[in-house]
PDB file of N, CA, C and O in Angstrom:
ATOM      1  N   PRO A   1     103.491  79.208  84.779  1.00  0.00           N
ATOM      2  CA  PRO A   1     104.185  78.368  85.755  1.00  0.00           C
ATOM      3  C   PRO A   1     105.639  78.083  85.356  1.00  0.00           C
ATOM      4  O   PRO A   1     106.502  77.928  86.220  1.00  0.00           O
ATOM      5  N   GLU A   2     105.903  78.014  84.063  1.00  0.00           N
ATOM      6  CA  GLU A   2     107.267  77.713  83.632  1.00  0.00           C
ATOM      7  C   GLU A   2     108.222  78.866  83.911  1.00  0.00           C
ATOM      8  O   GLU A   2     109.383  78.643  84.252  1.00  0.00           O
ATOM      9  N   LYS A   3     107.743  80.087  83.770  1.00  0.00           N
ATOM     10  CA  LYS A   3     108.591  81.266  83.957  1.00  0.00           C
ATOM     11  C   LYS A   3     108.934  81.494  85.425  1.00  0.00           C
ATOM     12  O   LYS A   3     110.067  81.850  85.747  1.00  0.00           O
ATOM     13  N   ASP A   4     107.974  81.294  86.308  1.00  0.00           N
ATOM     14  CA  ASP A   4     108.164  81.556  87.735  1.00  0.00           C
ATOM     15  C   ASP A   4     107.262  80.611  88.530  1.00  0.00           C
ATOM     16  O   ASP A   4     106.195  81.014  88.993  1.00  0.00           O
ATOM     17  N   PRO A   5     107.687  79.356  88.689  1.00  0.00           N
ATOM     18  CA  PRO A   5     106.829  78.370  89.356  1.00  0.00           C
ATOM     19  C   PRO A   5     106.432  78.771  90.778  1.00  0.00           C
ATOM     20  O   PRO A   5     105.283  78.582  91.179  1.00  0.00           O
ATOM     21  N   GLU A   6     107.379  79.323  91.540  1.00  0.00           N
ATOM     22  CA  GLU A   6     107.047  79.719  92.917  1.00  0.00           C
ATOM     23  C   GLU A   6     106.042  80.866  92.924  1.00  0.00           C
ATOM     24  O   GLU A   6     105.083  80.845  93.695  1.00  0.00           O
ATOM     25  N   GLY A   7     106.252  81.854  92.080  1.00  0.00           N
ATOM     26  CA  GLY A   7     105.326  82.983  92.006  1.00  0.00           C
ATOM     27  C   GLY A   7     103.945  82.532  91.576  1.00  0.00           C
ATOM     28  O   GLY A   7     102.936  83.002  92.101  1.00  0.00           O
ATOM     29  N   PHE A   8     103.904  81.617  90.617  1.00  0.00           N
ATOM     30  CA  PHE A   8     102.624  81.086  90.159  1.00  0.00           C
ATOM     31  C   PHE A   8     101.893  80.387  91.303  1.00  0.00           C
ATOM     32  O   PHE A   8     100.693  80.589  91.486  1.00  0.00           O
ATOM     33  N   GLN A   9     102.608  79.571  92.070  1.00  0.00           N
ATOM     34  CA  GLN A   9     101.975  78.853  93.180  1.00  0.00           C
ATOM     35  C   GLN A   9     101.459  79.825  94.244  1.00  0.00           C
ATOM     36  O   GLN A   9     100.382  79.615  94.802  1.00  0.00           O
ATOM     37  N   GLU A  10     102.212  80.875  94.525  1.00  0.00           N
ATOM     38  CA  GLU A  10     101.780  81.864  95.513  1.00  0.00           C
ATOM     39  C   GLU A  10     100.502  82.563  95.044  1.00  0.00           C
ATOM     40  O   GLU A  10      99.564  82.747  95.820  1.00  0.00           O
ATOM     41  N   ILE A  11     100.477  82.943  93.791  1.00  0.00           N
ATOM     42  CA  ILE A  11      99.303  83.632  93.254  1.00  0.00           C
ATOM     43  C   ILE A  11      98.125  82.663  93.186  1.00  0.00           C
ATOM     44  O   ILE A  11      96.987  83.052  93.447  1.00  0.00           O
ATOM     45  N   ARG A  12      98.386  81.424  92.841  1.00  0.00           N
ATOM     46  CA  ARG A  12      97.326  80.415  92.795  1.00  0.00           C
ATOM     47  C   ARG A  12      96.722  80.208  94.188  1.00  0.00           C
ATOM     48  O   ARG A  12      95.503  80.104  94.326  1.00  0.00           O
ATOM     49  N   ARG A  13      97.575  80.148  95.222  1.00  0.00           N
ATOM     50  CA  ARG A  13      97.075  80.000  96.604  1.00  0.00           C
ATOM     51  C   ARG A  13      96.226  81.208  96.991  1.00  0.00           C
ATOM     52  O   ARG A  13      95.190  81.061  97.640  1.00  0.00           O
ATOM     53  N   ALA A  14      96.667  82.408  96.592  1.00  0.00           N
ATOM     54  CA  ALA A  14      95.888  83.608  96.892  1.00  0.00           C
ATOM     55  C   ALA A  14      94.537  83.548  96.191  1.00  0.00           C
ATOM     56  O   ALA A  14      93.515  83.898  96.780  1.00  0.00           O
ATOM     57  N   TYR A  15      94.528  83.109  94.947  1.00  0.00           N
ATOM     58  CA  TYR A  15      93.273  82.982  94.201  1.00  0.00           C
ATOM     59  C   TYR A  15      92.335  81.986  94.879  1.00  0.00           C
ATOM     60  O   TYR A  15      91.152  82.272  95.063  1.00  0.00           O
ATOM     61  N   GLU A  16      92.849  80.839  95.245  1.00  0.00           N
ATOM     62  CA  GLU A  16      92.023  79.826  95.908  1.00  0.00           C
ATOM     63  C   GLU A  16      91.493  80.360  97.243  1.00  0.00           C
ATOM     64  O   GLU A  16      90.346  80.110  97.612  1.00  0.00           O
ATOM     65  N   TYR A  17      92.339  81.090  97.950  1.00  0.00           N
ATOM     66  CA  TYR A  17      91.928  81.679  99.223  1.00  0.00           C
ATOM     67  C   TYR A  17      90.756  82.634  99.014  1.00  0.00           C
ATOM     68  O   TYR A  17      89.766  82.587  99.745  1.00  0.00           O
ATOM     69  N   LEU A  18      90.878  83.491  98.019  1.00  0.00           N
ATOM     70  CA  LEU A  18      89.819  84.460  97.738  1.00  0.00           C
ATOM     71  C   LEU A  18      88.556  83.779  97.233  1.00  0.00           C
ATOM     72  O   LEU A  18      87.448  84.157  97.615  1.00  0.00           O
ATOM     73  N   LYS A  19      88.718  82.789  96.387  1.00  0.00           N
ATOM     74  CA  LYS A  19      87.577  82.086  95.821  1.00  0.00           C
ATOM     75  C   LYS A  19      86.773  81.371  96.909  1.00  0.00           C
ATOM     76  O   LYS A  19      85.557  81.215  96.792  1.00  0.00           O
ATOM     77  N   ASP A  20      87.447  80.948  97.943  1.00  0.00           N
ATOM     78  CA  ASP A  20      86.807  80.177  99.008  1.00  0.00           C
ATOM     79  C   ASP A  20      86.545  81.021 100.258  1.00  0.00           C
ATOM     80  O   ASP A  20      86.400  80.479 101.354  1.00  0.00           O
ATOM     81  N   LYS A  21      86.484  82.355 100.094  1.00  0.00           N
ATOM     82  CA  LYS A  21      86.385  83.241 101.254  1.00  0.00           C
ATOM     83  C   LYS A  21      85.138  83.026 102.097  1.00  0.00           C
ATOM     84  O   LYS A  21      85.162  83.282 103.300  1.00  0.00           O
ATOM     85  N   GLU A  22      84.055  82.565 101.497  1.00  0.00           N
ATOM     86  CA  GLU A  22      82.826  82.391 102.254  1.00  0.00           C
ATOM     87  C   GLU A  22      82.892  81.228 103.227  1.00  0.00           C
ATOM     88  O   GLU A  22      82.144  81.199 104.205  1.00  0.00           O
ATOM     89  N   SER A  23      83.765  80.277 102.980  1.00  0.00           N
ATOM     90  CA  SER A  23      83.824  79.107 103.846  1.00  0.00           C
ATOM     91  C   SER A  23      84.922  79.206 104.901  1.00  0.00           C
ATOM     92  O   SER A  23      85.127  78.260 105.662  1.00  0.00           O
ATOM     93  N   ARG A  24      85.620  80.316 104.959  1.00  0.00           N
ATOM     94  CA  ARG A  24      86.656  80.460 105.977  1.00  0.00           C
ATOM     95  C   ARG A  24      86.236  81.479 107.027  1.00  0.00           C
ATOM     96  O   ARG A  24      85.337  82.289 106.798  1.00  0.00           O
ATOM     97  N   ASN A  25      86.886  81.432 108.160  1.00  0.00           N
ATOM     98  CA  ASN A  25      86.623  82.395 109.235  1.00  0.00           C
ATOM     99  C   ASN A  25      87.235  83.732 108.888  1.00  0.00           C
ATOM    100  O   ASN A  25      88.275  83.786 108.231  1.00  0.00           O
ATOM    101  N   ASP A  26      86.605  84.817 109.319  1.00  0.00           N
ATOM    102  CA  ASP A  26      87.125  86.159 109.047  1.00  0.00           C
ATOM    103  C   ASP A  26      88.468  86.402 109.716  1.00  0.00           C
ATOM    104  O   ASP A  26      89.220  87.274 109.284  1.00  0.00           O
ATOM    105  N   GLU A  27      88.785  85.644 110.769  1.00  0.00           N
ATOM    106  CA  GLU A  27      90.034  85.858 111.485  1.00  0.00           C
ATOM    107  C   GLU A  27      91.235  85.311 110.731  1.00  0.00           C
ATOM    108  O   GLU A  27      92.370  85.662 111.054  1.00  0.00           O
ATOM    109  N   GLU A  28      91.015  84.467 109.741  1.00  0.00           N
ATOM    110  CA  GLU A  28      92.125  83.912 108.999  1.00  0.00           C
ATOM    111  C   GLU A  28      92.797  85.016 108.193  1.00  0.00           C
ATOM    112  O   GLU A  28      92.152  85.982 107.785  1.00  0.00           O
ATOM    113  N   THR A  29      94.076  84.867 107.971  1.00  0.00           N
ATOM    114  CA  THR A  29      94.820  85.850 107.180  1.00  0.00           C
ATOM    115  C   THR A  29      95.592  85.156 106.073  1.00  0.00           C
ATOM    116  O   THR A  29      95.915  83.972 106.165  1.00  0.00           O
ATOM    117  N   ILE A  30      95.880  85.910 105.031  1.00  0.00           N
ATOM    118  CA  ILE A  30      96.742  85.395 103.968  1.00  0.00           C
ATOM    119  C   ILE A  30      98.172  85.445 104.491  1.00  0.00           C
ATOM    120  O   ILE A  30      98.647  86.498 104.918  1.00  0.00           O
ATOM    121  N   GLU A  31      98.842  84.327 104.458  1.00  0.00           N
ATOM    122  CA  GLU A  31     100.231  84.303 104.868  1.00  0.00           C
ATOM    123  C   GLU A  31     101.051  83.805 103.694  1.00  0.00           C
ATOM    124  O   GLU A  31     101.548  82.679 103.695  1.00  0.00           O
ATOM    125  N   LEU A  32     101.182  84.655 102.704  1.00  0.00           N
ATOM    126  CA  LEU A  32     101.919  84.317 101.504  1.00  0.00           C
ATOM    127  C   LEU A  32     103.121  85.236 101.371  1.00  0.00           C
ATOM    128  O   LEU A  32     103.050  86.419 101.704  1.00  0.00           O
ATOM    129  N   ARG A  33     104.208  84.694 100.891  1.00  0.00           N
ATOM    130  CA  ARG A  33     105.396  85.490 100.646  1.00  0.00           C
ATOM    131  C   ARG A  33     105.174  86.310  99.379  1.00  0.00           C
ATOM    132  O   ARG A  33     104.589  85.821  98.413  1.00  0.00           O
ATOM    133  N   ILE A  34     105.637  87.543  99.385  1.00  0.00           N
ATOM    134  CA  ILE A  34     105.526  88.399  98.202  1.00  0.00           C
ATOM    135  C   ILE A  34     106.424  87.816  97.107  1.00  0.00           C
ATOM    136  O   ILE A  34     107.601  87.552  97.351  1.00  0.00           O
ATOM    137  N   PRO A  35     105.883  87.615  95.912  1.00  0.00           N
ATOM    138  CA  PRO A  35     106.692  87.056  94.820  1.00  0.00           C
ATOM    139  C   PRO A  35     107.883  87.937  94.472  1.00  0.00           C
ATOM    140  O   PRO A  35     107.836  89.155  94.642  1.00  0.00           O
ATOM    141  N   SER A  36     108.950  87.315  93.984  1.00  0.00           N
ATOM    142  CA  SER A  36     110.141  88.085  93.594  1.00  0.00           C
ATOM    143  C   SER A  36     109.970  88.730  92.219  1.00  0.00           C
ATOM    144  O   SER A  36     110.627  89.729  91.927  1.00  0.00           O
ATOM    145  N   ASN A  37     109.113  88.186  91.382  1.00  0.00           N
ATOM    146  CA  ASN A  37     108.836  88.771  90.072  1.00  0.00           C
ATOM    147  C   ASN A  37     108.152  90.117  90.278  1.00  0.00           C
ATOM    148  O   ASN A  37     107.164  90.181  91.009  1.00  0.00           O
ATOM    149  N   PRO A  38     108.642  91.208  89.656  1.00  0.00           N
ATOM    150  CA  PRO A  38     108.064  92.534  89.881  1.00  0.00           C
ATOM    151  C   PRO A  38     106.558  92.607  89.582  1.00  0.00           C
ATOM    152  O   PRO A  38     105.806  93.207  90.351  1.00  0.00           O
ATOM    153  N   LEU A  39     106.122  92.007  88.488  1.00  0.00           N
ATOM    154  CA  LEU A  39     104.695  92.031  88.171  1.00  0.00           C
ATOM    155  C   LEU A  39     103.908  91.194  89.176  1.00  0.00           C
ATOM    156  O   LEU A  39     102.831  91.595  89.616  1.00  0.00           O
ATOM    157  N   GLY A  40     104.448  90.034  89.535  1.00  0.00           N
ATOM    158  CA  GLY A  40     103.798  89.194  90.543  1.00  0.00           C
ATOM    159  C   GLY A  40     103.697  89.909  91.879  1.00  0.00           C
ATOM    160  O   GLY A  40     102.676  89.816  92.562  1.00  0.00           O
ATOM    161  N   ARG A  41     104.757  90.627  92.257  1.00  0.00           N
ATOM    162  CA  ARG A  41     104.762  91.391  93.508  1.00  0.00           C
ATOM    163  C   ARG A  41     103.676  92.463  93.472  1.00  0.00           C
ATOM    164  O   ARG A  41     102.929  92.635  94.434  1.00  0.00           O
ATOM    165  N   LYS A  42     103.597  93.187  92.344  1.00  0.00           N
ATOM    166  CA  LYS A  42     102.598  94.253  92.210  1.00  0.00           C
ATOM    167  C   LYS A  42     101.184  93.680  92.325  1.00  0.00           C
ATOM    168  O   LYS A  42     100.324  94.254  92.992  1.00  0.00           O
ATOM    169  N   MET A  43     100.959  92.552  91.672  1.00  0.00           N
ATOM    170  CA  MET A  43      99.627  91.935  91.713  1.00  0.00           C
ATOM    171  C   MET A  43      99.295  91.452  93.128  1.00  0.00           C
ATOM    172  O   MET A  43      98.173  91.634  93.602  1.00  0.00           O
ATOM    173  N   MET A  44     100.272  90.837  93.797  1.00  0.00           N
ATOM    174  CA  MET A  44     100.029  90.341  95.153  1.00  0.00           C
ATOM    175  C   MET A  44      99.730  91.492  96.109  1.00  0.00           C
ATOM    176  O   MET A  44      98.837  91.388  96.950  1.00  0.00           O
ATOM    177  N   LEU A  45     100.469  92.581  95.982  1.00  0.00           N
ATOM    178  CA  LEU A  45     100.222  93.735  96.847  1.00  0.00           C
ATOM    179  C   LEU A  45      98.835  94.326  96.573  1.00  0.00           C
ATOM    180  O   LEU A  45      98.149  94.770  97.494  1.00  0.00           O
ATOM    181  N   GLN A  46      98.430  94.326  95.297  1.00  0.00           N
ATOM    182  CA  GLN A  46      97.093  94.819  94.968  1.00  0.00           C
ATOM    183  C   GLN A  46      96.030  93.907  95.583  1.00  0.00           C
ATOM    184  O   GLN A  46      95.024  94.388  96.105  1.00  0.00           O
ATOM    185  N   ILE A  47      96.250  92.609  95.523  1.00  0.00           N
ATOM    186  CA  ILE A  47      95.299  91.665  96.128  1.00  0.00           C
ATOM    187  C   ILE A  47      95.195  91.909  97.627  1.00  0.00           C
ATOM    188  O   ILE A  47      94.094  91.936  98.178  1.00  0.00           O
ATOM    189  N   GLU A  48      96.333  92.086  98.288  1.00  0.00           N
ATOM    190  CA  GLU A  48      96.318  92.344  99.733  1.00  0.00           C
ATOM    191  C   GLU A  48      95.585  93.645 100.055  1.00  0.00           C
ATOM    192  O   GLU A  48      94.810  93.703 101.010  1.00  0.00           O
ATOM    193  N   GLU A  49      95.830  94.689  99.260  1.00  0.00           N
ATOM    194  CA  GLU A  49      95.145  95.963  99.476  1.00  0.00           C
ATOM    195  C   GLU A  49      93.633  95.800  99.298  1.00  0.00           C
ATOM    196  O   GLU A  49      92.841  96.342 100.069  1.00  0.00           O
ATOM    197  N   CYS A  50      93.254  95.049  98.275  1.00  0.00           N
ATOM    198  CA  CYS A  50      91.826  94.800  98.049  1.00  0.00           C
ATOM    199  C   CYS A  50      91.206  94.031  99.210  1.00  0.00           C
ATOM    200  O   CYS A  50      90.071  94.302  99.602  1.00  0.00           O
ATOM    201  N   MET A  51      91.943  93.082  99.754  1.00  0.00           N
ATOM    202  CA  MET A  51      91.436  92.331 100.903  1.00  0.00           C
ATOM    203  C   MET A  51      91.254  93.260 102.105  1.00  0.00           C
ATOM    204  O   MET A  51      90.263  93.161 102.830  1.00  0.00           O
ATOM    205  N   ASP A  52      92.212  94.156 102.310  1.00  0.00           N
ATOM    206  CA  ASP A  52      92.118  95.091 103.434  1.00  0.00           C
ATOM    207  C   ASP A  52      90.899  96.004 103.311  1.00  0.00           C
ATOM    208  O   ASP A  52      90.279  96.357 104.314  1.00  0.00           O
ATOM    209  N   THR A  53      90.559  96.382 102.080  1.00  0.00           N
ATOM    210  CA  THR A  53      89.431  97.284 101.854  1.00  0.00           C
ATOM    211  C   THR A  53      88.141  96.521 101.518  1.00  0.00           C
ATOM    212  O   THR A  53      87.113  97.119 101.197  1.00  0.00           O
ATOM    213  N   GLN A  54      88.223  95.203 101.600  1.00  0.00           N
ATOM    214  CA  GLN A  54      87.084  94.320 101.325  1.00  0.00           C
ATOM    215  C   GLN A  54      86.552  94.463  99.899  1.00  0.00           C
ATOM    216  O   GLN A  54      85.356  94.300  99.654  1.00  0.00           O
ATOM    217  N   ASN A  55      87.441  94.766  98.972  1.00  0.00           N
ATOM    218  CA  ASN A  55      87.091  94.840  97.552  1.00  0.00           C
ATOM    219  C   ASN A  55      87.410  93.476  96.933  1.00  0.00           C
ATOM    220  O   ASN A  55      88.345  93.337  96.145  1.00  0.00           O
ATOM    221  N   TYR A  56      86.615  92.482  97.306  1.00  0.00           N
ATOM    222  CA  TYR A  56      86.895  91.101  96.924  1.00  0.00           C
ATOM    223  C   TYR A  56      86.792  90.862  95.420  1.00  0.00           C
ATOM    224  O   TYR A  56      87.538  90.051  94.871  1.00  0.00           O
ATOM    225  N   SER A  57      85.886  91.550  94.758  1.00  0.00           N
ATOM    226  CA  SER A  57      85.745  91.319  93.319  1.00  0.00           C
ATOM    227  C   SER A  57      87.009  91.743  92.573  1.00  0.00           C
ATOM    228  O   SER A  57      87.442  91.041  91.659  1.00  0.00           O
ATOM    229  N   LEU A  58      87.608  92.876  92.941  1.00  0.00           N
ATOM    230  CA  LEU A  58      88.851  93.302  92.291  1.00  0.00           C
ATOM    231  C   LEU A  58      89.995  92.365  92.669  1.00  0.00           C
ATOM    232  O   LEU A  58      90.857  92.073  91.841  1.00  0.00           O
ATOM    233  N   ALA A  59      90.005  91.905  93.890  1.00  0.00           N
ATOM    234  CA  ALA A  59      91.044  90.962  94.314  1.00  0.00           C
ATOM    235  C   ALA A  59      90.976  89.685  93.487  1.00  0.00           C
ATOM    236  O   ALA A  59      92.006  89.171  93.052  1.00  0.00           O
ATOM    237  N   ILE A  60      89.785  89.178  93.270  1.00  0.00           N
ATOM    238  CA  ILE A  60      89.617  87.959  92.480  1.00  0.00           C
ATOM    239  C   ILE A  60      90.020  88.208  91.025  1.00  0.00           C
ATOM    240  O   ILE A  60      90.703  87.382  90.418  1.00  0.00           O
ATOM    241  N   ARG A  61      89.597  89.348  90.466  1.00  0.00           N
ATOM    242  CA  ARG A  61      89.971  89.658  89.081  1.00  0.00           C
ATOM    243  C   ARG A  61      91.493  89.764  88.941  1.00  0.00           C
ATOM    244  O   ARG A  61      92.062  89.299  87.953  1.00  0.00           O
ATOM    245  N   THR A  62      92.139  90.370  89.922  1.00  0.00           N
ATOM    246  CA  THR A  62      93.591  90.501  89.882  1.00  0.00           C
ATOM    247  C   THR A  62      94.258  89.131  89.953  1.00  0.00           C
ATOM    248  O   THR A  62      95.211  88.856  89.223  1.00  0.00           O
ATOM    249  N   ALA A  63      93.752  88.278  90.832  1.00  0.00           N
ATOM    250  CA  ALA A  63      94.298  86.927  90.949  1.00  0.00           C
ATOM    251  C   ALA A  63      94.093  86.145  89.658  1.00  0.00           C
ATOM    252  O   ALA A  63      94.992  85.432  89.211  1.00  0.00           O
ATOM    253  N   GLU A  64      92.914  86.276  89.059  1.00  0.00           N
ATOM    254  CA  GLU A  64      92.662  85.585  87.792  1.00  0.00           C
ATOM    255  C   GLU A  64      93.587  86.097  86.686  1.00  0.00           C
ATOM    256  O   GLU A  64      94.074  85.311  85.873  1.00  0.00           O
ATOM    257  N   GLU A  65      93.828  87.402  86.653  1.00  0.00           N
ATOM    258  CA  GLU A  65      94.741  87.984  85.676  1.00  0.00           C
ATOM    259  C   GLU A  65      96.160  87.448  85.889  1.00  0.00           C
ATOM    260  O   GLU A  65      96.867  87.133  84.931  1.00  0.00           O
ATOM    261  N   ALA A  66      96.561  87.349  87.150  1.00  0.00           N
ATOM    262  CA  ALA A  66      97.888  86.835  87.462  1.00  0.00           C
ATOM    263  C   ALA A  66      98.022  85.376  87.021  1.00  0.00           C
ATOM    264  O   ALA A  66      99.054  84.976  86.481  1.00  0.00           O
ATOM    265  N   ILE A  67      96.987  84.598  87.250  1.00  0.00           N
ATOM    266  CA  ILE A  67      97.024  83.197  86.832  1.00  0.00           C
ATOM    267  C   ILE A  67      97.130  83.111  85.317  1.00  0.00           C
ATOM    268  O   ILE A  67      97.871  82.284  84.786  1.00  0.00           O
ATOM    269  N   THR A  68      96.389  83.966  84.627  1.00  0.00           N
ATOM    270  CA  THR A  68      96.470  83.985  83.158  1.00  0.00           C
ATOM    271  C   THR A  68      97.874  84.363  82.702  1.00  0.00           C
ATOM    272  O   THR A  68      98.425  83.737  81.797  1.00  0.00           O
ATOM    273  N   TYR A  69      98.447  85.378  83.322  1.00  0.00           N
ATOM    274  CA  TYR A  69      99.773  85.848  82.929  1.00  0.00           C
ATOM    275  C   TYR A  69     100.851  84.805  83.222  1.00  0.00           C
ATOM    276  O   TYR A  69     101.674  84.488  82.363  1.00  0.00           O
ATOM    277  N   PHE A  70     100.834  84.275  84.455  1.00  0.00           N
ATOM    278  CA  PHE A  70     101.872  83.345  84.861  1.00  0.00           C
ATOM    279  C   PHE A  70     101.571  81.910  84.436  1.00  0.00           C
ATOM    280  O   PHE A  70     102.437  81.037  84.503  1.00  0.00           O
ATOM    281  N   GLY A  71     100.334  81.677  83.997  1.00  0.00           N
ATOM    282  CA  GLY A  71      99.930  80.330  83.621  1.00  0.00           C
ATOM    283  C   GLY A  71     100.263  80.062  82.237  1.00  0.00           C
ATOM    284  O   GLY A  71      99.995  78.968  81.738  1.00  0.00           O
TER     285      GLY A  71
END
């Protein structure tokens, strides 16, 4: 969070979104800005790709990795 507070918050919101996927409607979409940090951007794009292909476990692992890195 100290290195990139905005990127951390974006990744944290994505993680919370994925973690709570069972309680939301399928029509909802992630509306997060792509982080400016290159690694954060890569992770966010991977999460979005995983969501598109319904690979939720990889999306969650990626979000957790991002939280560890940026946390």
